[in-house]
FIKOLZA-1660 file (N, C-alpha, C; in steps of 0.1 Angstrom, whole numbers, plus 5000, padded with zeros to 4 digits):
% residues 134
   i   px   py   pz ch aa at
   1 5275 1834 1618  A  M  N
   1 5275 1850 1619  A  M CA
   1 5282 1855 1604  A  M  C
   2 5273 1868 1598  A  A  N
   2 5282 1872 1589  A  A CA
   2 5291 1883 1589  A  A  C
   3 5299 1887 1582  A  T  N
   3 5306 1895 1585  A  T CA
   3 5303 1912 1586  A  T  C
   4 5308 1918 1591  A  T  N
   4 5303 1932 1598  A  T CA
   4 5310 1943 1588  A  T  C
   5 5304 1953 1585  A  E  N
   5 5306 1965 1576  A  E CA
   5 5312 1975 1589  A  E  C
   6 5328 1976 1591  A  L  N
   6 5329 1985 1599  A  L CA
   6 5333 1998 1599  A  L  C
   7 5332 2012 1602  A  T  N
   7 5335 2025 1598  A  T CA
   7 5339 2030 1608  A  T  C
   8 5343 2044 1606  A  A  N
   8 5351 2051 1618  A  A CA
   8 5346 2051 1628  A  A  C
   9 5329 2053 1627  A  Q  N
   9 5318 2057 1636  A  Q CA
   9 5319 2043 1644  A  Q  C
  10 5322 2030 1639  A  S  N
  10 5318 2018 1645  A  S CA
  10 5329 2009 1651  A  S  C
  11 5342 2011 1648  A  F  N
  11 5348 2005 1645  A  F CA
  11 5356 2003 1663  A  F  C
  12 5356 2012 1671  A  E  N
  12 5365 2014 1683  A  E CA
  12 5349 2009 1691  A  E  C
  13 5336 2008 1692  A  K  N
  13 5331 2005 1698  A  K CA
  13 5328 1993 1697  A  K  C
  14 5329 1985 1681  A  T  N
  14 5330 1973 1680  A  T CA
  14 5340 1963 1685  A  T  C
  15 5353 1968 1689  A  V  N
  15 5362 1960 1693  A  V CA
  15 5369 1962 1710  A  V  C
  16 5362 1970 1714  A  L  N
  16 5355 1972 1728  A  L CA
  16 5349 1965 1735  A  L  C
  17 5335 1964 1728  A  D  N
  17 5322 1957 1733  A  D CA
  17 5324 1942 1729  A  D  C
  18 5332 1938 1723  A  N  N
  18 5332 1924 1721  A  N CA
  18 5346 1913 1724  A  N  C
  19 5343 1908 1727  A  D  N
  19 5352 1894 1736  A  D CA
  19 5364 1895 1724  A  D  C
  20 5360 1889 1715  A  I  N
  20 5371 1887 1699  A  I CA
  20 5366 1894 1689  A  I  C
  21 5378 1900 1680  A  V  N
  21 5374 1910 1668  A  V CA
  21 5381 1910 1658  A  V  C
  22 5379 1899 1650  A  L  N
  22 5386 1903 1639  A  L CA
  22 5385 1910 1629  A  L  C
  23 5395 1920 1622  A  V  N
  23 5390 1930 1610  A  V CA
  23 5400 1925 1598  A  V  C
  24 5391 1925 1586  A  D  N
  24 5398 1924 1574  A  D CA
  24 5396 1938 1567  A  D  C
  25 5412 1944 1564  A  F  N
  25 5409 1956 1557  A  F CA
  25 5414 1951 1546  A  F  C
  26 5403 1959 1534  A  W  N
  26 5402 1951 1521  A  W CA
  26 5399 1965 1510  A  W  C
  27 5403 1961 1496  A  A  N
  27 5397 1973 1485  A  A CA
  27 5388 1964 1477  A  A  C
  28 5381 1970 1471  A  S  N
  28 5374 1959 1453  A  S CA
  28 5385 1956 1449  A  S  C
  29 5391 1968 1445  A  W  N
  29 5401 1970 1429  A  W CA
  29 5414 1958 1436  A  W  C
  30 5420 1953 1448  A  C  N
  30 5427 1945 1451  A  C CA
  30 5423 1924 1450  A  C  C
  31 5436 1921 1439  A  G  N
  31 5428 1908 1433  A  G CA
  31 5435 1897 1450  A  G  C
  32 5445 1902 1456  A  P  N
  32 5448 1893 1470  A  P CA
  32 5430 1892 1480  A  P  C
  33 5426 1905 1479  A  C  N
  33 5415 1908 1489  A  C CA
  33 5402 1897 1485  A  C  C
  34 5400 1901 1472  A  R  N
  34 5388 1891 1463  A  R CA
  34 5391 1878 1466  A  R  C
  35 5403 1873 1466  A  Q  N
  35 5406 1859 1469  A  Q CA
  35 5405 1853 1481  A  Q  C
  36 5408 1860 1493  A  F  N
  36 5408 1861 1507  A  F CA
  36 5392 1863 1514  A  F  C
  37 5386 1867 1505  A  A  N
  37 5369 1874 1511  A  A CA
  37 5363 1863 1513  A  A  C
  38 5364 1850 1504  A  P  N
  38 5355 1835 1509  A  P CA
  38 5362 1829 1520  A  P  C
  39 5370 1828 1520  A  V  N
  39 5382 1825 1531  A  V CA
  39 5377 1830 1547  A  V  C
  40 5375 1840 1546  A  Y  N
  40 5373 1852 1555  A  Y CA
  40 5358 1846 1557  A  Y  C
  41 5344 1849 1548  A  D  N
  41 5335 1851 1551  A  D CA
  41 5331 1833 1552  A  D  C
  42 5340 1824 1549  A  A  N
  42 5336 1806 1552  A  A CA
  42 5334 1807 1567  A  A  C
  43 5350 1811 1574  A  A  N
  43 5351 1814 1585  A  A CA
  43 5345 1822 1596  A  A  C
  44 5336 1833 1593  A  S  N
  44 5330 1834 1598  A  S CA
  44 5311 1834 1603  A  S  C
  45 5312 1821 1592  A  Q  N
  45 5300 1816 1594  A  Q CA
  45 5302 1799 1600  A  Q  C
  46 5315 1797 1604  A  S  N
  46 5317 1785 1608  A  S CA
  46 5314 1784 1626  A  S  C
  47 5300 1772 1628  A  G  N
  47 5302 1772 1641  A  G CA
  47 5310 1774 1647  A  G  C
  48 5325 1767 1646  A  D  N
  48 5340 1768 1651  A  D CA
  48 5340 1779 1662  A  D  C
  49 5338 1790 1652  A  N  N
  49 5339 1807 1659  A  N CA
  49 5329 1818 1660  A  N  C
  50 5322 1807 1666  A  E  N
  50 5307 1814 1675  A  E CA
  50 5312 1824 1684  A  E  C
  51 5305 1837 1684  A  G  N
  51 5309 1844 1693  A  G CA
  51 5320 1855 1689  A  G  C
  52 5329 1855 1676  A  I  N
  52 5334 1861 1671  A  I CA
  52 5334 1871 1664  A  I  C
  53 5336 1882 1663  A  V  N
  53 5331 1895 1653  A  V CA
  53 5340 1896 1642  A  V  C
  54 5334 1891 1632  A  F  N
  54 5342 1893 1619  A  F CA
  54 5333 1904 1610  A  F  C
  55 5349 1918 1614  A  G  N
  55 5346 1926 1608  A  G CA
  55 5356 1933 1599  A  G  C
  56 5346 1940 1585  A  K  N
  56 5352 1947 1574  A  K CA
  56 5355 1958 1571  A  K  C
  57 5365 1963 1570  A  V  N
  57 5367 1979 1563  A  V CA
  57 5373 1981 1552  A  V  C
  58 5364 1986 1541  A  D  N
  58 5365 1988 1530  A  D CA
  58 5378 1999 1526  A  D  C
  59 5389 1995 1525  A  T  N
  59 5403 2008 1530  A  T CA
  59 5395 2024 1517  A  T  C
  60 5391 2021 1506  A  E  N
  60 5387 2031 1498  A  E CA
  60 5379 2045 1505  A  E  C
  61 5369 2033 1511  A  A  N
  61 5358 2041 1518  A  A CA
  61 5359 2047 1532  A  A  C
  62 5369 2041 1540  A  E  N
  62 5372 2043 1549  A  E CA
  62 5387 2046 1556  A  E  C
  63 5389 2055 1547  A  Q  N
  63 5404 2057 1543  A  Q CA
  63 5414 2060 1557  A  Q  C
  64 5410 2072 1564  A  A  N
  64 5415 2079 1580  A  A CA
  64 5414 2067 1584  A  A  C
  65 5404 2055 1587  A  L  N
  65 5406 2045 1594  A  L CA
  65 5413 2036 1593  A  L  C
  66 5418 2036 1581  A  A  N
  66 5428 2028 1575  A  A CA
  66 5439 2033 1579  A  A  C
  67 5443 2047 1575  A  S  N
  67 5453 2055 1576  A  S CA
  67 5458 2056 1595  A  S  C
  68 5448 2054 1604  A  A  N
  68 5450 2054 1621  A  A CA
  68 5454 2044 1620  A  A  C
  69 5448 2026 1615  A  A  N
  69 5452 2018 1621  A  A CA
  69 5466 2015 1610  A  A  C
  70 5470 2022 1604  A  N  N
  70 5484 2017 1595  A  N CA
  70 5488 2007 1588  A  N  C
  71 5478 2010 1580  A  I  N
  71 5475 2001 1569  A  I CA
  71 5482 2002 1557  A  I  C
  72 5491 1993 1553  A  T  N
  72 5500 1997 1543  A  T CA
  72 5502 1987 1530  A  T  C
  73 5498 1979 1534  A  S  N
  73 5494 1970 1523  A  S CA
  73 5476 1963 1527  A  S  C
  74 5473 1958 1515  A  I  N
  74 5456 1949 1518  A  I CA
  74 5457 1935 1508  A  I  C
  75 5456 1929 1516  A  P  N
  75 5444 1925 1527  A  P CA
  75 5458 1926 1537  A  P  C
  76 5449 1928 1554  A  T  N
  76 5459 1935 1564  A  T CA
  76 5443 1925 1575  A  T  C
  77 5449 1915 1580  A  L  N
  77 5440 1912 1590  A  L CA
  77 5443 1914 1605  A  L  C
  78 5437 1921 1612  A  M  N
  78 5436 1923 1630  A  M CA
  78 5430 1914 1639  A  M  C
  79 5437 1909 1649  A  A  N
  79 5426 1905 1657  A  A CA
  79 5425 1910 1670  A  A  C
  80 5419 1913 1677  A  F  N
  80 5418 1921 1687  A  F CA
  80 5410 1908 1701  A  F  C
  81 5415 1906 1713  A  K  N
  81 5411 1901 1721  A  K CA
  81 5408 1911 1733  A  K  C
  82 5396 1912 1738  A  E  N
  82 5391 1919 1748  A  E CA
  82 5397 1937 1747  A  E  C
  83 5399 1941 1738  A  G  N
  83 5402 1954 1732  A  G CA
  83 5415 1952 1732  A  G  C
  84 5423 1948 1729  A  V  N
  84 5439 1946 1726  A  V CA
  84 5443 1941 1713  A  V  C
  85 5449 1949 1708  A  L  N
  85 5455 1945 1696  A  L CA
  85 5467 1932 1697  A  L  C
  86 5457 1922 1692  A  V  N
  86 5471 1910 1694  A  V CA
  86 5477 1902 1682  A  V  C
  87 5473 1905 1673  A  F  N
  87 5479 1900 1657  A  F CA
  87 5473 1911 1644  A  F  C
  88 5485 1916 1641  A  A  N
  88 5483 1920 1629  A  A CA
  88 5494 1919 1617  A  A  C
  89 5488 1910 1604  A  Q  N
  89 5498 1909 1596  A  Q CA
  89 5488 1912 1579  A  Q  C
  90 5497 1916 1573  A  P  N
  90 5492 1917 1557  A  P CA
  90 5496 1903 1550  A  P  C
  91 5487 1902 1537  A  G  N
  91 5484 1894 1529  A  G CA
  91 5474 1882 1532  A  G  C
  92 5466 1874 1523  A  A  N
  92 5459 1868 1522  A  A CA
  92 5461 1853 1528  A  A  C
  93 5454 1848 1538  A  L  N
  93 5456 1834 1546  A  L CA
  93 5448 1825 1539  A  L  C
  94 5453 1812 1536  A  P  N
  94 5440 1798 1536  A  P CA
  94 5437 1797 1545  A  P  C
  95 5427 1793 1542  A  Q  N
  95 5414 1787 1552  A  Q CA
  95 5423 1783 1565  A  Q  C
  96 5433 1774 1567  A  S  N
  96 5439 1767 1579  A  S CA
  96 5446 1775 1583  A  S  C
  97 5452 1783 1579  A  A  N
  97 5460 1800 1589  A  A CA
  97 5455 1802 1592  A  A  C
  98 5440 1808 1588  A  L  N
  98 5432 1818 1590  A  L CA
  98 5423 1810 1604  A  L  C
  99 5422 1800 1604  A  Q  N
  99 5415 1789 1617  A  Q CA
  99 5428 1790 1627  A  Q  C
 100 5438 1781 1626  A  D  N
 100 5451 1791 1637  A  D CA
 100 5450 1801 1638  A  D  C
 101 5452 1810 1632  A  V  N
 101 5452 1824 1641  A  V CA
 101 5439 1828 1650  A  V  C
 102 5430 1823 1645  A  I  N
 102 5418 1821 1650  A  I CA
 102 5414 1816 1661  A  I  C
 103 5419 1801 1668  A  E  N
 103 5422 1793 1676  A  E CA
 103 5435 1798 1689  A  E  C
 104 5445 1801 1683  A  Q  N
 104 5453 1811 1686  A  Q CA
 104 5451 1822 1697  A  Q  C
 105 5441 1832 1691  A  V  N
 105 5436 1842 1700  A  V CA
 105 5428 1838 1706  A  V  C
 106 5418 1828 1705  A  K  N
 106 5410 1822 1715  A  K CA
 106 5415 1819 1726  A  K  C
 107 5427 1809 1726  A  N  N
 107 5433 1808 1737  A  N CA
 107 5443 1814 1743  A  N  C
 108 5444 1826 1739  A  L  N
 108 5452 1833 1747  A  L CA
 108 5452 1840 1758  A  L  C
 109 5458 1837 1772  A  D  N
 109 5461 1841 1783  A  D CA
 109 5462 1856 1775  A  D  C
 110 5452 1868 1784  A  M  N
 110 5452 1883 1780  A  M CA
 110 5459 1885 1796  A  M  C
 111 5458 1878 1806  A  A  N
 111 5466 1884 1818  A  A CA
 111 5477 1888 1819  A  A  C
 112 5487 1878 1812  A  P  N
 112 5503 1886 1813  A  P CA
 112 5506 1897 1804  A  P  C
 113 5496 1897 1792  A  I  N
 113 5500 1908 1782  A  I CA
 113 5490 1926 1789  A  I  C
 114 5480 1918 1796  A  K  N
 114 5476 1935 1802  A  K CA
 114 5485 1940 1813  A  K  C
 115 5489 1931 1815  A  A  N
 115 5499 1930 1828  A  A CA
 115 5516 1939 1820  A  A  C
 116 5516 1932 1811  A  Q  N
 116 5530 1939 1804  A  Q CA
 116 5524 1956 1798  A  Q  C
 117 5509 1959 1793  A  I  N
 117 5509 1969 1791  A  I CA
 117 5508 1980 1800  A  I  C
 118 5499 1977 1815  A  A  N
 118 5496 1987 1825  A  A CA
 118 5515 1990 1827  A  A  C
 119 5526 1980 1827  A  T  N
 119 5538 1982 1834  A  T CA
 119 5544 1992 1824  A  T  C
 120 5541 1992 1808  A  E  N
 120 5547 1998 1801  A  E CA
 120 5545 2011 1802  A  E  C
 121 5530 2013 1802  A  A  N
 121 5521 2028 1804  A  A CA
 121 5524 2031 1815  A  A  C
 122 5530 2023 1827  A  G  N
 122 5531 2034 1842  A  G CA
 122 5516 2026 1846  A  G  C
 123 5506 2023 1844  A  G  N
 123 5498 2017 1856  A  G CA
 123 5486 2016 1842  A  G  C
 124 5488 2031 1833  A  D  N
 124 5477 2035 1829  A  D CA
 124 5476 2028 1815  A  D  C
 125 5469 2017 1817  A  A  N
 125 5465 2007 1806  A  A CA
 125 5461 2007 1789  A  A  C
 126 5468 2009 1779  A  P  N
 126 5457 2016 1764  A  P CA
 126 5452 2002 1760  A  P  C
 127 5444 2007 1750  A  A  N
 127 5436 1994 1743  A  A CA
 127 5447 1990 1732  A  A  C
 128 5458 1990 1735  A  E  N
 128 5472 1985 1722  A  E CA
 128 5479 1979 1726  A  E  C
 129 5485 1965 1723  A  A  N
 129 5497 1957 1727  A  A CA
 129 5509 1956 1711  A  A  C
 130 5511 1951 1715  A  P  N
 130 5526 1946 1704  A  P CA
 130 5516 1940 1694  A  P  C
 131 5515 1939 1683  A  A  N
 131 5507 1927 1673  A  A CA
 131 5514 1918 1668  A  A  C
 132 5528 1913 1676  A  E  N
 132 5528 1899 1674  A  E CA
 132 5528 1892 1687  A  E  C
 133 5519 1897 1696  A  Q  N
 133 5518 1888 1709  A  Q CA
 133 5514 1872 1703  A  Q  C
 134 5501 1870 1694  A  V  N
 134 5498 1861 1691  A  V CA
 134 5509 1848 1680  A  V  C
% end
């Protein structure tokens, strides 16, 4: 599956309607972003990652979305599982590290995370967890 351009209009629906969504926040002028792009694209094409949505957000075109996501450095990779943010890290990753993150997200047991979110929210679970869960 190829990467998908995400916008402010499509971001939330994409995250909530898919089991696992990876999002690469990038900009065309960013050297590390250009280095990470082929690694990210290759992972999106891998048969091992079937069913995962690989989204990309152009931080120049989607400044409000980047701001809402608290993006302060690019590239930044975010991973969502079952609508919950489970990983966020700035910096370009090598292929092996990216695949390791993907495997950890795939194998992540969401039950305790969702229970923790529900407890912290007083029973009303939001769609965001601490980013360091993976």
